[in-house]
C-alpha positions as CSV (number, residue, x, y, z in Angstrom):
1,X,-16.9,44.9,-5.0
2,X,-13.8,43.3,-3.6
3,X,-11.0,45.6,-2.3
4,X,-8.5,44.2,-4.9
5,X,-11.0,45.0,-7.7
6,X,-11.3,48.6,-6.5
7,X,-7.5,48.9,-6.4
8,X,-7.3,47.4,-9.8
9,X,-9.7,50.0,-11.2
10,X,-7.6,52.7,-9.6
11,X,-4.5,51.3,-11.3
12,X,-2.9,50.8,-7.9
13,X,-2.9,47.0,-8.0
14,X,-2.0,44.5,-10.7
15,X,-2.5,40.7,-10.7
16,X,0.4,40.0,-12.9
17,X,3.1,40.3,-10.2
18,X,1.4,37.5,-8.3
19,X,2.0,35.2,-11.2
20,X,5.6,36.3,-11.4
21,X,5.9,35.7,-7.6
22,X,4.8,32.1,-8.0
23,X,7.1,31.5,-11.0
24,X,10.0,32.9,-9.0
25,X,9.1,30.7,-6.0
26,X,8.9,27.6,-8.2
27,X,12.3,28.3,-9.7
28,X,13.7,28.8,-6.2
29,X,12.3,25.6,-4.9
30,X,13.6,23.6,-7.9
31,X,17.0,25.2,-7.5
32,X,17.1,24.2,-3.8
33,X,16.0,20.6,-4.6
34,X,18.6,20.2,-7.4
35,X,21.3,21.7,-5.2
36,X,20.4,19.2,-2.5
37,X,20.5,16.3,-4.9
38,X,23.8,17.5,-6.4
39,X,25.5,17.6,-3.0
40,X,24.3,14.1,-2.3
41,X,25.6,12.9,-5.7
42,X,29.0,14.4,-4.8
43,X,29.0,12.4,-1.6
44,X,28.1,9.2,-3.4
45,X,30.8,9.8,-6.0
46,X,33.4,10.5,-3.2
47,X,32.3,7.2,-1.6
48,X,32.7,5.2,-4.8
49,X,36.2,6.7,-5.3
50,X,37.2,6.1,-1.7
51,X,36.4,2.4,-1.4
52,X,39.6,0.5,-0.6
53,X,40.8,-2.9,0.2
54,X,39.3,-2.8,3.6
55,X,35.8,-2.9,2.1
56,X,36.7,-6.0,0.0
57,X,38.3,-7.6,3.1
58,X,35.1,-6.9,5.1
59,X,32.9,-8.5,2.4
60,X,35.1,-11.5,2.1
61,X,35.3,-12.0,5.9
62,X,31.5,-11.9,6.3
63,X,31.0,-14.2,3.3
64,X,33.5,-16.8,4.5
65,X,32.3,-16.8,8.1
66,X,28.6,-17.1,7.2
67,X,28.1,-15.1,10.4
68,X,25.3,-12.6,11.2
69,X,25.7,-8.9,10.6
70,X,24.4,-6.8,13.4
71,X,23.8,-3.2,12.3
72,X,24.0,-0.6,15.0
73,X,23.5,3.2,15.2
74,X,21.7,6.0,16.8
75,X,19.5,8.9,15.5
76,X,19.3,9.0,11.7
77,X,22.1,6.5,11.4
78,X,20.0,4.0,13.3
79,X,17.3,4.4,10.6
80,X,19.8,3.8,7.9
81,X,21.0,0.7,9.8
82,X,17.5,-0.7,10.0
83,X,17.1,-0.3,6.2
84,X,20.4,-2.0,5.6
85,X,19.4,-4.9,7.8
86,X,16.2,-5.3,5.7
87,X,18.3,-5.3,2.5
88,X,20.8,-7.9,3.9
89,X,18.1,-10.2,5.1
90,X,16.2,-10.1,1.8
91,X,19.3,-10.9,-0.2
92,X,20.5,-13.9,1.8
93,X,22.7,-12.4,4.5
94,X,21.3,-13.0,8.1
95,X,21.2,-9.6,9.8
96,X,19.9,-8.0,13.0
97,X,19.3,-4.4,14.1
98,X,20.7,-3.1,17.4
99,X,19.9,0.4,18.5
100,X,23.0,1.8,20.2
101,X,20.9,3.4,23.1
102,X,19.1,0.1,23.8
103,X,22.4,-1.8,23.5
104,X,23.8,-0.2,26.6
105,X,20.6,-1.0,28.5
106,X,20.6,-4.7,27.9
107,X,20.0,-5.4,24.2
108,X,23.7,-6.0,23.6
109,X,22.9,-9.5,24.8
110,X,21.7,-10.3,21.3
111,X,25.4,-10.3,20.2
112,X,27.1,-13.7,19.8
113,X,30.7,-14.5,19.3
114,X,31.6,-14.2,15.6
115,X,28.8,-11.7,14.8
116,X,29.9,-8.7,12.7
117,X,28.9,-5.5,14.5
118,X,28.4,-2.9,11.7
119,X,28.3,0.6,13.3
120,X,26.9,3.6,11.4
121,X,28.0,7.0,12.6
122,X,29.0,10.1,10.8
123,X,31.2,11.4,13.6
124,X,32.3,8.1,14.9
125,X,32.4,9.6,18.4
126,X,28.9,8.8,19.6
127,X,28.9,8.1,23.3
128,X,26.7,5.0,23.1
129,X,29.0,3.4,20.5
130,X,32.0,4.1,22.7
131,X,30.3,1.9,25.3
132,X,29.1,-0.8,22.9
133,X,32.4,-1.4,20.9
134,X,34.6,-2.6,23.8
135,X,31.9,-5.0,24.9
136,X,31.4,-6.3,21.4
137,X,35.2,-6.8,21.0
138,X,35.3,-8.7,24.3
139,X,32.5,-11.0,23.1
140,X,34.5,-11.7,20.0
141,X,32.6,-9.7,17.4
142,X,34.6,-8.0,14.6
143,X,33.6,-4.4,14.3
144,X,32.9,-2.7,11.0
145,X,32.9,1.1,10.9
146,X,30.8,3.1,8.4
147,X,31.8,6.6,9.2
148,X,32.8,9.9,7.6
149,X,35.7,10.4,10.0
150,X,38.8,8.1,9.4
151,X,40.5,9.4,12.6
152,X,37.4,8.9,14.9
153,X,37.2,6.5,17.8
154,X,34.9,4.2,15.8
155,X,37.3,4.1,12.9
156,X,40.3,3.5,15.1
157,X,38.7,0.7,17.0
158,X,37.2,-1.0,14.0
159,X,38.5,-4.2,12.4
160,X,37.2,-3.0,9.0
161,X,36.7,0.6,7.9
162,X,34.3,1.8,5.3
163,X,34.9,5.6,5.1
164,X,32.1,7.7,3.7
165,X,33.7,11.1,3.1
166,X,31.2,13.9,3.3
167,X,32.4,17.5,2.9
168,X,29.0,19.1,3.6
169,X,25.4,18.2,4.2
170,X,22.7,19.4,1.8
171,X,21.0,21.8,4.2
172,X,22.2,25.4,4.3
173,X,23.3,25.1,7.9
174,X,25.4,22.0,7.2
175,X,23.7,20.2,10.1
176,X,20.8,18.0,9.0
177,X,22.0,14.4,8.1
178,X,21.4,14.3,4.4
179,X,24.5,13.7,2.3
180,X,26.0,11.7,5.1
181,X,23.0,9.4,5.5
182,X,22.8,9.0,1.7
183,X,26.4,7.8,1.7
184,X,25.8,5.5,4.7
185,X,22.8,4.0,2.9
186,X,24.9,3.5,-0.3
187,X,27.7,1.8,1.6
188,X,25.2,-0.6,3.2
189,X,23.7,-1.4,-0.1
190,X,27.1,-2.0,-1.6
191,X,27.9,-4.4,1.2
192,X,24.7,-6.3,0.7
193,X,25.0,-6.5,-3.1
194,X,28.6,-7.6,-2.9
195,X,27.6,-10.4,-0.6
196,X,24.7,-11.3,-2.9
197,X,27.1,-11.7,-5.8
198,X,29.5,-13.8,-3.8
199,X,26.7,-16.1,-2.8
200,X,25.4,-16.5,-6.3
201,X,22.0,-15.3,-5.1
202,X,19.5,-15.8,-7.9
203,X,16.1,-14.4,-8.8
204,X,14.6,-17.7,-7.5
205,X,16.3,-17.2,-4.2
206,X,15.0,-13.7,-4.0
207,X,11.5,-15.0,-4.6
208,X,11.8,-17.3,-1.6
209,X,12.3,-14.3,0.7
210,X,9.5,-12.3,-1.0
211,X,6.6,-14.7,-1.3
212,X,4.0,-12.0,-0.8
213,X,3.3,-9.2,-3.3
214,X,3.6,-8.9,-7.0
215,X,7.5,-8.9,-7.0
216,X,7.7,-12.3,-5.5
217,X,4.9,-13.7,-7.6
218,X,6.7,-12.6,-10.8
219,X,9.5,-14.9,-9.8
220,X,7.7,-18.0,-8.4
221,X,4.1,-18.1,-9.6
222,X,3.6,-20.7,-12.4
223,X,0.8,-21.3,-14.8
224,X,0.1,-24.6,-13.1
225,X,-0.7,-22.6,-9.9
226,X,-3.5,-20.7,-11.6
227,X,-5.3,-22.7,-14.4
228,X,-6.9,-25.3,-12.1
229,X,-8.8,-22.6,-10.2
230,X,-11.6,-22.6,-12.8
231,X,-13.2,-24.9,-15.3
232,X,-11.7,-26.4,-18.5
233,X,-13.9,-25.3,-21.5
234,X,-13.7,-27.9,-24.2
235,X,-15.7,-28.8,-27.3
236,X,-15.4,-31.4,-30.1
237,X,-15.0,-30.3,-33.7
238,X,-18.5,-31.7,-34.5
239,X,-20.3,-29.8,-31.7
240,X,-23.0,-27.4,-32.7
241,X,-22.9,-23.6,-32.3
242,X,-25.4,-24.0,-29.4
243,X,-23.1,-26.4,-27.6
244,X,-20.1,-24.0,-28.1
245,X,-22.1,-21.1,-26.7
246,X,-23.2,-23.1,-23.6
247,X,-19.6,-24.1,-22.9
248,X,-18.3,-20.5,-23.2
249,X,-21.1,-19.2,-21.0
250,X,-20.7,-21.9,-18.3
251,X,-16.9,-21.4,-17.8
252,X,-16.9,-17.6,-18.2
253,X,-13.4,-17.5,-19.7
254,X,-14.5,-15.9,-23.0
255,X,-13.4,-18.9,-25.1
256,X,-13.5,-22.7,-25.5
257,X,-10.9,-25.0,-26.9
258,X,-11.7,-27.5,-29.6
259,X,-9.7,-30.7,-29.2
260,X,-9.0,-33.8,-31.3
261,X,-9.5,-37.3,-30.2
262,X,-6.1,-37.4,-28.4
263,X,-6.9,-34.3,-26.3
264,X,-4.6,-32.0,-28.3
265,X,-5.9,-28.6,-29.2
266,X,-7.2,-28.3,-32.7
267,X,-8.4,-24.7,-32.3
268,X,-10.0,-22.1,-30.1
269,X,-13.3,-20.2,-30.3
270,X,-13.6,-16.9,-28.6
271,X,-16.4,-14.5,-28.0
272,X,-15.0,-12.4,-30.8
273,X,-15.1,-15.4,-33.2
274,X,-18.8,-15.9,-32.4
275,X,-19.6,-12.2,-33.1
276,X,-17.7,-12.3,-36.4
277,X,-19.4,-15.5,-37.4
278,X,-22.9,-14.1,-36.7
279,X,-22.1,-11.1,-38.9
280,X,-21.1,-13.3,-41.8
281,X,-23.4,-16.3,-41.6
282,X,-27.1,-15.7,-42.1
283,X,-28.0,-19.3,-41.0
284,X,-25.9,-20.1,-37.9
285,X,-28.0,-23.0,-36.8
286,X,-26.0,-25.5,-38.9
287,X,-22.6,-24.1,-38.0
288,X,-20.2,-26.5,-36.3
289,X,-17.2,-25.8,-34.0
290,X,-14.7,-26.9,-36.6
291,X,-16.0,-24.3,-39.1
292,X,-15.5,-21.3,-36.9
293,X,-12.5,-22.2,-34.7
294,X,-9.1,-20.5,-35.1
295,X,-6.8,-23.4,-35.9
296,X,-3.8,-21.7,-34.4
297,X,-4.5,-21.0,-30.7
298,X,-1.8,-19.4,-28.6
299,X,-0.6,-21.9,-26.1
300,X,1.7,-22.1,-23.1
301,X,3.2,-24.9,-21.1
302,X,1.8,-25.3,-17.5
303,X,5.4,-25.2,-16.2
304,X,5.9,-21.7,-17.5
305,X,6.0,-18.7,-15.2
306,X,2.7,-16.7,-14.9
307,X,4.7,-13.6,-16.0
308,X,5.5,-15.4,-19.3
309,X,1.8,-15.9,-19.8
310,X,1.2,-12.2,-19.3
311,X,3.9,-11.2,-21.7
312,X,2.5,-13.5,-24.4
313,X,-1.0,-12.1,-23.9
314,X,0.3,-8.6,-24.2
315,X,2.4,-9.3,-27.3
316,X,-0.6,-10.8,-29.1
317,X,-3.2,-8.6,-27.6
318,X,-5.3,-11.5,-26.4
319,X,-7.1,-12.3,-23.1
320,X,-6.6,-16.1,-22.7
321,X,-4.0,-18.8,-23.4
322,X,-4.4,-22.5,-23.9
323,X,-2.5,-24.4,-21.3
324,X,-0.7,-27.6,-22.3
325,X,1.1,-30.4,-20.6
326,X,3.1,-32.6,-22.9
327,X,1.1,-31.2,-25.8
328,X,-2.3,-32.2,-24.2
329,X,-4.8,-29.5,-23.4
330,X,-5.2,-29.3,-19.6
331,X,-6.9,-25.9,-19.1
332,X,-7.0,-22.2,-19.8
333,X,-5.4,-19.2,-18.2
334,X,-7.2,-15.8,-18.5
335,X,-5.9,-12.2,-18.2
336,X,-8.3,-11.8,-15.2
337,X,-6.4,-14.5,-13.4
338,X,-3.2,-12.5,-13.6
339,X,-5.0,-9.3,-12.5
340,X,-6.4,-11.3,-9.5
341,X,-2.8,-12.4,-8.6
342,X,-1.6,-8.8,-8.6
343,X,0.7,-9.2,-11.6
344,X,-0.9,-6.3,-13.5
């Protein structure tokens, strides 16, 4: 017998307090998490209210110059700078990352006259930035400060100031970069999105920078990119049931299209149509395609986006669409095609 069972029999131990302990721990954890998020929300709200004309001037200057943005920082601020560089590049603004520690050991050579050096630092007093900024200014690079301290060295030396006021970090010791890095990240995102709007950056432009993955494919993949990858199941209205079944089996798309003499779709026959016909017709040997086809097939133009095909299939609860070009049947697109392309 286990020791706890003996104690339980003696009335000296109860299992209920253990459950209460875990419930109390869960509440404590959730309270800590919500407090952390609340502090970061306060920092973001303060940032939004603190944005001034210097931010707008900075965005306009970068936009008009068409120059590169070189984001620089050290420690956690360097990680934020790397993310902002990725966001800028993916939204049409050429950007580079420069680690402040590496900069003072040769990497500052990546700076060119006219580049905007965007420095991320909560304190604005980082030793490495104190070395980098004078060199950057001598090269002819405008300096952008993203800092919590408006009276810091970085802010005082900068051509453009984006102040991220942070009263406290989210950790109980007020030391770990949490609220401050959240504000830095938001300021960088605001910079990128503002430039995006000024450039008139469209969804199609976004797709050019994201050709891989489902996100990019949603924006650039067309029906004409997909339907030629397999056969074109087609039957005439006078074809027999046997001919229809052979066509469906050969192309493995679960359907065939019945066309008129001009190549326009007159109807569609799916696997489901065949099953329903077999249930109703005792003598299927004499059945012709025209007698069992659905005369209103769901169609899509080959110029349409593949995502439009997916939306149509979902809205009508079907697995395939007839593809048209100038009203002529050119092929079929199946739900499996969209799965293969990663759109589902």
